[in-house]
C-alpha positions in Angstrom: -0.3 10.7 9.2 -0.8 14.1 7.5 -2.4 16.4 10.2 -2.9 19.3 7.7 -5.1 17.1 5.5 -6.3 14.9 8.3 -5.3 11.8 6.3 -3.1 8.7 6.6 -0.6 7.6 4.0 0.4 4.1 3.3 3.5 3.8 1.0 5.4 1.1 -0.8 9.1 1.5 -1.5 11.7 0.0 -3.7 14.8 0.4 -1.6 14.6 4.1 -0.6 12.3 5.2 -3.4 8.6 5.5 -2.9 6.9 3.8 -5.8 3.3 3.9 -4.7 0.9 5.0 -2.0 -2.7 5.1 -0.7 -4.0 8.1 1.1 -7.0 7.4 3.4 -9.2 9.9 5.1 -12.5 10.4 6.8 -14.1 12.7 4.2 -15.4 11.1 1.0 -17.0 12.2 -2.2 -20.5 11.5 -0.9 -22.5 11.8 2.3 -23.3 8.1 2.1 -19.8 7.3 3.4 -20.0 9.6 6.4 -20.1 6.9 9.0 -17.9 6.5 12.1 -16.5 3.2 10.9 -15.9 4.1 7.3 -12.9 5.7 5.7 -12.2 6.7 2.0 -9.3 6.2 -0.3 -8.7 9.7 -1.6 -5.4 9.3 -3.3 -3.7 6.3 -4.9 -0.9 5.7 -7.3 1.7 3.1 -8.4 4.5 3.9 -10.8 3.9 2.4 -14.1 7.0 0.2 -14.2 5.8 -1.6 -11.1 2.2 -2.4 -12.2 1.1 -5.9 -12.9 3.5 -7.4 -10.3 0.9 -7.7 -7.4 2.7 -4.9 -5.5 -0.4 -2.7 -5.3 -2.6 -5.7 -4.4 -0.3 -6.4 -1.5 -0.4 -2.8 -0.4 -4.2 -2.8 -0.5 -4.3 -6.0 1.6 -2.0 -4.4 4.1 -4.1 -1.2 4.2 -7.3 -3.3 4.7 -5.8 -5.4 7.5 -4.3 -2.4 9.3 -7.6 -0.4 9.1 -9.6 -3.5 10.3 -7.4 -3.7 13.4 -8.1 0.0 13.9 -11.9 -0.7 14.0 -12.7 0.5 10.4 -15.4 -1.8 8.9 -15.6 -0.3 5.4 -13.4 1.5 3.0 -14.7 3.5 0.0 -13.0 4.8 -3.1 -14.0 7.4 -5.6 -13.0 6.6 -9.2 -13.6 8.5 -12.4 -14.7 6.6 -15.4 -12.3 8.7 -17.5 -9.5 6.7 -15.9 -10.0 3.1 -17.3 -6.9 1.7 -15.6 -8.1 2.8 -12.2 -11.6 1.7 -12.9 -10.5 -1.8 -13.8 -8.4 -2.0 -10.7 -11.0 -0.7 -8.2 -13.8 -2.9 -9.7 -11.8 -6.0 -8.9 -11.7 -5.2 -5.2 -14.6 -2.9 -4.5 -18.4 -3.0 -5.2 -19.9 0.2 -6.4 -22.3 1.7 -3.9 -23.1 5.0 -5.7 -22.7 6.6 -9.1 -22.5 10.3 -9.7 -22.6 12.4 -12.8 -20.7 15.6 -13.3 -21.3 17.8 -16.3 -18.5 20.2 -17.0 -19.0 23.2 -19.2 -16.3 24.5 -21.5 -15.3 27.7 -19.7 -14.4 29.3 -23.0 -18.1 29.8 -23.7 -18.5 32.0 -20.7 -16.2 34.6 -22.1 
């Protein structure tokens, strides 16, 4: 538990080295997920050498089971389309419930 960020971390280790994690918290990217029984994955990573070995899938299953026991009924995740690896992973395990569009301006034009 990270009290400063009000989040909960789930990690996977190879011996004493952390190789991946999920960070879960109440606040999400959209007001749609602001429900008492909903949490959001706001951080996730697995070192590249460990990908494709079902490690992350096992960690996700553990996270889901643990949160279910804690009374959480739904878990959301925000994923940017600019990250195709993440997009492929999340689309295997989650159904999209909202799409957003962000337009970024090149800050150099403001000078």
